[in-house]
C-alpha positions, 0 to 999 in steps of 0.5 A: 499499500503506497501510504504516503500517497492517501495520507496526503490525498486524506489531507487535500480532502481534509482542507477541502471539507475544511473550507467549505465548513468555514464559508457554511459557518461564516454565511450562517454567522452572517445571517444571526448578526443580521436577525440578532440587528432586526430584532434588538432595534425592530420596525414594527408595522403601524395599527393601519397597516395591521388592519389591512391584513385579514383579521378573520378567525378562520384564517387566523386559527389555522395559522396559529393550528400550524404554528403547532407543527412548526418544521424547516420544511414548513417555514416558508410557507408560513412565514407567508402567512404569518405576514398576511394575517393580523395576531395582534389579537391572538398573540396568546394563542399564538404563544401556546401553540408555539410552547406546546409544539414538539421540535426536534433538535434540525426544527430550532432554527425554523422556530427561531425564524418564525419567533422572530417575524412575529417579534418584530411585528407585535410588541407583546410576543416576547415576554409572553413567549418567554412565559409560557417557555419558563412554565415548561422548567417550573411547572408547579404541580398540576396533576396533569404535570405530574403524570406526563410521560417522564421520557417527553418531558425530557426531550421537552425540556432539552429542545425548549432549552435550545430554543431559549438560548437561540432566542435570546442570541437572536435578541428575541429575548433580552433578559439573561437572567431567566438561564441562571433561575433554569440552571439553579434548578437543574444543579440542585443537590437535592435531585440527586436523590431521585435517579432518573432525574439526575439523568435528565438534568446530566443531559440537559446541562451537557446540552446547554454546556455545548451551546451556551459556552459564552455564559460559562466563560469558556472558550470560544473559537471562529466567527461564533467569537465575533457573535457572541461578543455582542452580547450582554453576560457580565463576568458575575453572571459567568462566575455564578454558572461557573460554580454552579456547574462546579459544584454540580459536577463535584458532587456528581464525581462522589455519586459516580464513586460511591455506585461504583463500589457498591457496583463492585461489592456486589459483583464480589458477592455474587461470584461467591455464590455462583462458585458456591451453587454453580449459578445465580438466583433471577432476582440476584442477576436481575438486580445485578443487571439493573444497578450495572446499567444505571451506573453505566449510564450515569457514567456515560452522562458524567462524561459527556458533562465534563466533555462539554465543560472541558473536563477530564471525566472521573477516573473510576479504580478499575473498569466498573462494567465488569461481567460476573466473575471477570476480575481478580477477585471475583473467585476465592482462593479457594478456587485455585487447584489443590496442585504444587504445580498448577497447570499451565493454561497453553499447552505450548508455546506458540498456541500461548503466542496466538493468544496472548502476543497481539500486535499493537497498532499503535506501532504501525498506524498513525493515532488518527486513523485509530481515532485515538486522537479525536480531542486533539484533531478537533482542537487542531480542527479548530485552530485551524480554522481560527487561522483560516477565519483569519486568513479569510477576514484578513483578505476581504480587509484587503478588499475592502481598503482596495475599493476604499483606495478606487473609490476616494483615488478619482473624489481627490483627482477632482478635488485636485483637478477641476478641468478633469470633471469631464473624464471622471464618469468615464473612468468609473465606468471602466472601472465598473466594467472591471470590476463585473468581469473580476467578479464573472471570472471569480465566480467561474473559477469558483465553480469550478473548484466546487466541481473539482472538489465533489469530483475529486470526494466522489473518485476518493469515496470510490476508491476508498469503497473498492479497497474495502471490498477488496480487503473483506474478500481477501478475509477467507484467505487468513488462515494464518498468523502473519496474514491476519495481522498483516489484514488488521494492519490494512484496515485501519488505513480505511478506518471509519464506522460505516467500514467498522459496522461492515467489518463486523457483519463480515466477520459474523458472516464466517461459512458455516463449513469454514471453522478453521477461519474462526481463530484467526478471526477472532484474532483480529478481533482482538486486535482491533479491540484495543484501539475500536472498542465498539466492534468488539460489542458488536459482534459479540452482542450479535453472537449471543443474540444469535445463540438465545434464538438457535436455542429457543427455536428448539428445531433439528435443524441448522446443526452447521449453524450452531456449532460455528455460532458456539465455537466463534464465542469459545474463540472470543473467550480464550482472547478474553473478549467474550466475558466467562459469564457468558460461556457459562450461562450458553453451556448451561442452556444447553444442559438445561435441555441436554437433547439432539443438538444440544449435546452437539452445542455443548461438546462443540463449546467444551472442546473450544474453550473448556480448557482453557476456562478450567485451568483459568484459576478465576473459573476452574471451581465453576467448570468444574461443577459444570462437567460434573453435570455434563457427567451425570447428565450422559448417565442419566440419559440413554445417548446413543453411542455417537453421542455418548463418545462426544461427550466422553471426548469434551470431558476428558479434553477438560479434565484429562484423566490422572493416570500414569505416563503411558508405558509403550510397549516393547515387542521383539525385533523380529515382530518390529521387522514384520510391522514394518514391512506390512505398516511402513514399506508396504506398496504397489513398488515394493510388494514383491520385495515383501512377500520375498522377506516374509517368506524368508521368515521362520514362518513356525514362529510367525505365522501367528503375528502375522496373521495378527498383523494381516487383520488390522489392516484397520490401522494401515491406510484404506487404498492399501487393503487390496495389497494385504490380500494380494500378500495373503494370495502369495503366500497361500502358495507356500503355506495353504493353512494360511490362507483359510485361517486370514478368511476364517479370522475375516468372518469372525471379525465381522460377525462379532462386530454385528454382535457388539455394535459398538460405535468406535469400531466401525472403521475396523468394520469397513475395512474387514468387509473391504478385505473380504471382498479382496480375499473373492478377487484373489480366489481364498473366498467363494462366492458362497461365502460372500452371499452369506455375509451380505445376508448376515449383515441385514438378518443379523439381530432382527427377530431378536429381543436385542434387535433396538441395540444390534441395528436400531432404525435410525443405524445406518452403517449396516448399509454402508457395510453391503455397499462396501462390500459389493463395491468391492467384488460385486462386479464379478457377479455379471453371470450364472448364478452369481449373477442371479442370487446379486439379482436376489440379493439386492431385492431384498437389499432395498427392503431392507433400505427402505424399512430403515425410512429415509436416508442422509445425503451421502449414503443415498448417492452410494446407493446410486452410484452402487446399482449404477456399476451394477444393475444399471437397469434395475428397478428401485423400489419406492415403496415397501409395498412394491418391494414386498410383492416382487420378492413374493414373486421371486419366490413363487418363480423359485417354488416353480422350477424347485417343484419341477426339478424334483418331479423329474428327478424322483421319476428318473430314480424310482424307475426300475433299471433297464437293459437299455441304453441312456444318454449320459453326457460324459466329460468332453459334452458328447453323449456315450452308451453304455451298458446297464448291468442285469441288476441294481448292483450291477447298474450302481457298480457301471455308474461309479466305474463310469464316474471314476473314468470320466474323473481320469481325464477331468483330473489334469484338466481341473489342475490347469484350470484351477491354477490359472482361473479364477473361481468366477469361472466356475460360477459363470458355468454352475447353473441350476441343478440340471444345467450341467447335464447330469440327471440321471439315466432314464429310459425317457430320452424325451424328457431329458432332451426338453431338459437339456434344451432350457439353457441357452448358450451363446455360441461365441462363449462357447466358442471361446470356450472351446479354444480355452479348454483346447488350450488348456489340454494342451497345456495339460498334456505337455506338462504330463509329458514331462511329470510321465518322463520323470516317474518309475516305468510300472506308475503309466497312464491306464489307455481309454481302450480299456474301458471303452472296448471291456467296459463290462469287464472292468464294470464287474469287477471279480468276475469270469466269464466263459466265451459266451459271457457266462460267469463260471462259478465253483460247481461246489459251493456255487462261488468263483474259484478264481478273478479275471484282472487285466494287467498292462503291460509295455513293450518298447513304446506301445502298452498292452493289456494282458488278462490274469486269473486272480485266486479269489481268497486273494487279501486284495481281491477280499478288499476290493470286494468289501469295498464294493460293498460298503460304497454301494449300501451307504449310496443306497442308504443316502438313496433312501434317505433322500426319497423319505425326505422330499416325500415328508416334503411333499406332504407338508406342501400338499396339506400346510401349502407351503413352499418346497425348498429346493432340492437337488440329489446327491448322488455321484454324477458322470460329469462337471462340465470341464471345472470340477465343481460338485453338483447342487448350487454351489454357487462357485466353490470348490470342492475335492477330487478324487479318482480312484480305481479298484484293481489297478493300484493307482490313486489320485486325489487333488484338493484344492 
């Protein structure tokens, strides 16, 4: 800022304004002097002239009525009316009307003009007017005067006193003794007993001292000094006036001193009551406020009188306008805490510097701009006026002397030379022309200068307004101590009464979301308060009014505005701008109705300035009582977890619990290294190195601690949870049980969170839901686990007595948990049975959402994003009836489909075995005709061997699929029960083919699947070749021709047949003597099979037969139980109308569509694969 330029500009502007003001004063003084001369020597018209005027009663009555409403606007018209009427018979009525007129300060000059006109016409007007105006000060004891309003009487006396003084100055009233009587009555010591009368008299005396300085012998400045020289105020009169004022002022000083002592004593008494009881009674508070307001009023009036008398106001020992408990003596000595070393008020030096070390504006800003030297500046301005008036008078005198010289010059020349008489008229004409030209030029110059002054004034005002607006725009950006201090100094250069009001309004309207600005705004107010007392008072009053209005509304709205208001009050309290009594009254108002938003407001107030008040010696006892009341209310009220946590945080922030120093946990170096790897070093670039380091650790010692650290994903960064899941996947390749333990622990933590429903554990619960979704993404959890967790989240605790605790209606946290889980892994459920299950869940999820009622905007937006990402075309139901109807349709559709499957599979299982061929889907998707045995046993053995032979091909194939593909691939292929093509064998081929047509496969997807399958098979074959080279020669692969060509021999293990295909039995006991087996041999590169007979009593044959018999018996038992279970369900459905559950037979199936998954709706879960050849001596198993 260019301060010198602004100072020079402001100085020029001030000089111009001073000159203009001097011109106006000069004109007014001249007009008064002229009017005074006319009033002292009036030229009254004679009676003959008055008879020519209008003397009618109607006309005079109308004019007298107008005299009761004298103002500046009607002055000219009223004076014209008075000049046209004859009031010689109505002078007393006119005087009464003028005395009854309610005059304002701006109407005094108009009344003086009218009174002067009447005085110049009617001789008896002036004495009558003087007596009428004096009756206002000495009314007597009439009933009307006693019952009149005191305020209106005070205003009437003030305007009458001004009118009397002005009439005396202009010569209407010539006797100055009337003022002596008025002043003696106003300065009577007896009237000090009545406080209201004293306040009124003080205002009248201050007004008289300012307007009648000539009576008190006080110095008069400027043109007024010339005007007042003609007044005949004697020295004795001045002495009597001054004595009366000084005596009365001394009595007022004594009264103020006693009033101050009384107020101070009441403050101490009230402080003791507050510290003892925690609050003040209404009577004590009202009496204190009444006494404080009376003292403030008295002090202001006495200060105003002292200023008018050019005296210093009485100095008090200390500020008398304090509030309760604001002084150092307000609290007793016992209020200090019984600690050997008192706690510091501020936590650190920076905070202490911010709140206590304020910049000194007097060192940066001139005192004139701060408004501290108004008296000095006024004196300087009066001196400047005197100088300018003297200079102007000198100019006028010089002009007069020049004119006299000009006029005298021709006269002398005429007396000296008689012959030049003929030339004198010409010279006079030339002089007159030159004078006229000079006058015109001067008038033009004056007009130009006036226009320039106006333009400069307008430019200066617009420039100041623009600068101030820019300063206010910079205000929200002051987020540091240096910036706000610099802005405070810059504001001082734009200081004015209007700008102060604008600044207070801007500070008050701080954005409700920008709470970080409150401390800096408060520092600015505290800095300006040292020089501008009106800024903090206006701001505190606005904040107090806003708080009272918000509390009295008792609505649960505008919580951000309430928090902003109370935090602003708290910040100003720490700067000691807001007294502690106001803070305690706000806190008490919240504690009196400790519900809803009042809890948040009270906690925010304690968080802002609670510790400051608790550690301050003056307020520590009262703050302790307030905190005890807060905790008692918390224990009595049934607060929700959020509010309970808020109250506890606020309490312990103000009054921390007494405890020993925190002992840091000592961990072994190995554990510290693990924590460093997971919580410090882990990121996208270092994940490979972290995995490598974890593998190098002694696993037996560190497994449990690594698992524990993995469960603390909520303590790390939320965006790195997928990296922990990736580490789990990497470690599972070397430690299979670790991934299982991680999933198990995550599920357990989720369930524990649902059981406890603690507010403080919400971050942890969200992190675990995200972790579970990432584990699914890395193929360590099945889709069934995800859906079970989703349904558990919605339904846990419902229908029990603890539902209000576990999932209250206003608690929406479970919705957020579901959103987190589906956002993490829901986009993979886009095909197959997983898609169907997700659609079903989303419908149930919508019913849960609608039961919660109105949702906050943040959750509603998250739900919209979720549905837009997962199911953009899904219908969002608006009412519970709509979603219930949708769920009912879904259940009916499930019921129908389960009924059809149940009837088909029941018919296929109950039909007797037949020798006819049935259609079976092999592992490669082609049908193959298989011979069926003569009885059920042979059929069971045949089906078992078929499934076993199919597993030979799928074993290697599934190994590659599992290693390379995500388990969601199996989910996409996994359909409803009959989608796999594993329907049981049946003679009814048409029924089987209809079931196959239910599923429509996209040709492109089928082509892609075949392509990937061929690639996997080729890779599997290559791996098998490498594995076969390393195996012993005896571990050869069984050729497929063995099963395709002689399936009967293989399936009927333990039977010897002759050439006709019939069994060869022992002739003696009807049993088999020998058992025929096939031996696999290799000659060169060819594999051959040869038949071999083994005695039936061999241990190999006996164990194989026992195993086959046990398997067959178990299979028959399972079949019987399933049939009985389904029959019972069917009877219940027919009898009670209940819904038939989905049922799928659990018998062995010949094929699983190439992914190796089990039967039923597994939702993508992986199962164990076994291949067992009964007599071949080879056993293969794979488990994942």
